[in-house]
Every structure is written in C-alpha cells, then in structure tokens.
N, C-alpha and C positions, 0 to 999 in steps of 0.2 A: 471107117470107123463104127458107123452103124451096125454094120455085120458083125464086128468083134463083139459089141455089147449084146446082139442077139445071140451070137454063139455061147457066151458065158452066162446067158440068162438074166442080165442085169438091164435090159433094154425095158424103157417105158417111154410114154410120150416126153417125159422132162428132159430125158437125154436127146431126144431131137431138138428141143427148145434151147438146149445147152450149147448143141451142137452150132446152131443157128446163130446163137448169141457170139460164140467165139469167133465163128466164120465171118461174121459181120465186123467185128473189132479187126480180123486179120485184114479184110478187103479194105474196110476203112483206112487202116494204116496204110496200106500200099496206095491207096488213092490221093492220101494227104501227102505222102511222101513224094508222089509226082509232082503233085502241086507246088512244094516247095523246091523241088530240082528243077522245074520249069522257070520259078523265080531266079533262082541261082545261075542259071545259064546267063540270065540277061545282066548279071551284076560282074564286078571284077573280082579276081581271085580272092583276096581279102574278105571282101564282104560276101561271096559266095560259101566261103568255109565258115564263117560265122553263121551264114542262114542255115546251112546243113547241120551244124551243131546245134544250134537253137530248135530245129526241126526235130532231131532225134530226141532231144530233152522234152521237148512239149509232148511228141507222140507216145514217148515211153510212160510218162506221167499219166496222160489221158487214157492209155491202154490199160494201165495199172488201176487207175481209178474205176473205168468201165468193167474190167475183171472182177474186182472186189464187189462192185454193186451186183453184179450178175452171180457172183457166189452167194451172196447174203440173200437173193431173191430167190434164187434154186438151192435149198437145203440139203437135198439127197446128194451123197458122196459120188455116185456115177454122173451125175450132171455136172457137178463141179470139175470132174475129170474131162467130160466132153467139152466143157468152156474152155480150159486150158490148152488141150491137144492142138486145136487149130493155130493156137497162138506159137506153140513150141516146132510144129509140123515142119514148117518152112526151114527153120535151123537146122533140124535134122536131115531133111533133103539137102540142104547146100553142103552139110559135112559129108554125106555119103556119096553124093554123086560124082566127086573126082574119084572116089576110091572105085567106082564100077566102070566108069568111062575114063579111060586113061586119055583120050585125045582132049579130054575139056580143058 
C-alpha cells in the first residue's frame, strides 16, 4: 500500500501513520477475536454462540469507534484511506482467494 501511495505521488509521513493505525486495529481485532474463541471453546454450544455473537458486536463497535478517532486525528484524505484499507483488505483477500485457488 505504501508503494501505491508513492507511485501516485500522494505519500507523506501521515500515510505511514494512518497505515500503522489501521494495521494496529486489524491486528488487535484478530487478537481479541482469538481470546473470545478460546473462551467460547470451553463453553457449551449455546453459550459459545452467544459469546461469539457478543464478540462480533463488541469488536465491530470498538473498531468503528477507533477508526473514526483515527480519521478525526488525521485530516488528510490519503491518510484516511490508509486507515481504512487494512481493515477492508482481509475481506477482499477472503473473497478473492477461492477464485484463484480452486483447491481451497
């Protein structure tokens, strides 16, 4: 992503900061999801489903809030895009991978 911003001549240090912010949110989301899944594995099926649903809601709300905070902190448009791309990229990869790898 940094290379794309360099190529289109929109890169500055705030793009790097926005990318770090978005990546931290994405990694934090994955880490917290892992914690909730570990908790859910030790529960019975009904409680595990409730734990996972609550986890999704809580994580989405926190990511949304922290993304908005990041967008408010970094006022430049390229930086805002750099914050959001790391949050969306895993979804794009999940959608495209089965199309590329037929054995998946």
